[in-house]
Steps between C-alpha positions, in 0.01 A plus 500: 500500500291472815172312480208707634129421518185665638294264717149551632293370789224592745765569764870585490581151627293336228654720229851408616413130510360519147815674379729245663308218332530670162875558540546159665732646765498552878437835667868554587586495127297809406463870572138597567333838451132550584333703224145498634439431869171365633514751788505803269162498328294806418134550593400464135676164457372342819237297314734390223669159512813519715820457297851538636791528258863432580809532285742210544854493363743208523805620692832544327707187569841493655716412205685174504818694435453682826530172687813376325837599629754611245716206406858517618787422268730224623870507441663189355637422845153533657346279234757227569453538878120475474526196271742333741260566793213339311709210375605401853140510624342321203752212507379411848138586423449268201630203699167517688301509175400208272787315339603652170415858597731749334553874511666766289610852592541782249591856588470838336599849605174546694378156616565126528271241344459159662321208330423182693382199301364157591186295443318555828557840659143629513523543878783750448275704272193506722158648432546743211870527571480611864770258618716578197492874571579441868801286402603767250515756783712262708741448211526876457605536863754218464644648180538838671717367784822702514375745235406857589174509301223242480543278195192428292441130428248368247404140574314260275410138579406248231423785259209617717533869417487448124184288539347753740576785261309323221207436737488867604520625142207272407311631805564861396363433151192322637423775754542772237243327277258471794539868591431602139197270476342594836629860512575443869834519680652182641717485811751215504614318811816620684825417320874529543653815349673280240164356393322836492773628270419220253130600492582871463748430219260270315223762490715812484444554128139377496274738308189455716599415857741633761642369828574652838625352827324576829548407865802430715732201501445208534141564387583729207298409192424609144178654367435463129251753359386659175699799383308824540 
């Protein structure tokens, strides 16, 4: 359900600013309707305190599903071809990594999963997984060589994604408690689609808060707010 509030101020600008503070969102995230304009005052109300009211509604988000392409189904031959492409690349790639680095490749009908393990590969993960996701895209392109459709590759390094998932679930719980306590919406920082999905899933069945995603990639972020 959409979140709507009525905000007041001495001017339209002030009313909008007050509403944005209450919703804890930016102006591009809401639809605004002026209910009482400061320029339309009757003779009899001219001496009364000036109050402008605006109705502000958080815009409907673009659903995460709308940004995800339908997964293709790989034939057994395509699975083997994609695995072979990755295997050839990774054999040369890990030679440049710390001694003892290993990798595994598993494949399913819709994607290949690559795990790289060692004791010191933080630089391949990067700040909040940025380097990992970039490498994942490269591996996807390599796996797709000679195959008609792009092959989806899921990469994990040193179990980063499992650790990150736990961190995000804890964050979702903490933010939900804060929203309930303060009764104010909270906008999280921009995240990868994979990470936003974890937050949405964690709070999907919550009885008191709801989540929406706003903005465009790569600055798309989640807003957690009280259910209406």
